[in-house]
N, C-alpha and C positions, 0 to 999 in steps of 0.2 A: 516048482514055478507055478504061480497062479494063472488062471485063464486070462486075466487082464494084463499080465506081464508078458505073455507069449506074443512077441512082436509079429511073427509070421501069421498067427491065427488072427490077431487084431487087424492086420492089414487085409486079410481075406474077408473078414466080417465087414469091414468098412466098404469094400467093393460090393459085397453081397447085399448089404442093406441100402446101398445107394439106389439100386434098381427100383424097388417098390416106392421109395421116396421121390423118384423122378416121375411117377405116375400119380397124379392127384386122385384118380378114382380108387387107388389103393390106400388112401389115407387112413381109414379105420384100421386096416391091417398094419400099416407102417407105424401108426401111433402106438398100437398095442406092442409091436415088436420093439420099438425104441424104449418104451417104458419097461418092458421085461428085461432088456439088456441093462438098463439103468439099475433095476432092482438087484440083479445078479452082481453087477460091479460094486454096488454099495455094500451088499452083504459081504462080499469077498474082501473089500477094503476096510470094513468096519466103520463106515461113515456114520456120523451121528449129527444130531441137531446142533446148529451153530447159535452162539449167544451174541455175536456181533459181526460186523462186515468182514473183519480179518478172518475170523473163523469160517464165515460163509465161503470165502474164497478157498481157504485151506481144505475144507471138507469137500467142496466141489472138485478141487484139484486131486484130492485123495481118491475120488471115484473115477478119475480119468483113466482111460485105457492106456496100454503101452503106446509109445510113439507120440503121446500127447504132451504138449507143453503149454500150460495155462499160466500166463504171466500177469500178476497183479501190477497194474500201471500206476493207479492212484486211487485215493479215497477222498471224496469231497462230500462233506455234510452227510447225507443219507445214502450215498451212492458209491459203490466200488466199480472201477473200470478195469477191465482185463483184456488181454489179447490171447487168442488161441493160435499157437504156432505149431500146427500139425498139418501134414499134407493130407488134405481131404480128397476123397474120391470125386467130389464135385468141383474141385479147384478149376477156375477159368471156364467152366461150362456155360456160365450166364444163367444157370437155373437156380436162382436165389429162392424160388418157391420150394424147390426140393431141399435146399439148405434149411429153410424154416422147418420143414417136416422132419428132417434128420435131427435137428437140434431139439426135438422132443425129448431125446435122451437127457440133455443138459437141463431142460426145463423140469423134467421129472426129478432129477437129482435135487435141483433147487427147491422144488415143492417139499420134498422129503426132509431137507435139512433146514427149512425155515426161510426160504428166500424166493425171489422171483428174478428172472433173467430175460433180457431182451437183446437180440442180435442187432447191433448198430451198423456194422459193415461186414459183409460176407466175402470169403475168399472164392466163393462161386462166381463173384463178379470178375469179369476179365481184368487181368493185371494185378489183382490182389493176391498176396501170398500168406495172409493171416486174417483172422476175424477179430472184430472188436465187439465187446459185449459190455453191458451195464448190469449190475446186480443191486438189488435192494432187499431189505427184510420183507418177509411175507406181509401182505396187506398194504404195503406202501404203493401209492399210485405210480404207474409207469407211463401215464398219459403224456408226459412231457417228452417222450422219446418216440421217434418214428422208426419202427422196425425195418431192417434192410429189405425184407421181401416186399414191403409196401412202397419203398423208395424206388425199387427196380422198375425200369421202363418196361411196359408191356405186361406187367404182372397183374392179373385180374383177381388172384386169390386174396381173400381178406382173412385177417386173424379172427378166430372165433370170438364171439362177444365176451366170453368170460376170460379170455387170455390176450392181454395187451402185448405180449412179446411176439 
């Protein structure tokens, strides 16, 4: 059984990585950690660069840890929309900024397979049980989307200038 298929281990890792992601001052460490976890998962899954939006979703899903369910909802023009139906350690906490930081894992996977990802709605928001995301090929503008962490009331954290997601 691979490390990304071990449900108990993945559940523990999700809880463990939530802590540094809930503390903005730990961002350099949490970004590094989420990127390292993405690299390990991609290597174990054999993820590769995608040629189109369908493949972008397939490779992203392939790199998902156990307990994750990434559902492709629709493809419109240059955008694929998906939902993440996995119980997140941040569910219902209201800490959408931590969600943004934790999703560095998914953004790193996207960068490596040739795409970009923005979280439109986060299950960290009270009452939500899944996340909604939008994906585009690398280099496509994401400026027409407002990321969930910027929509959240009381969130002062801004996306880095080079990362619209």
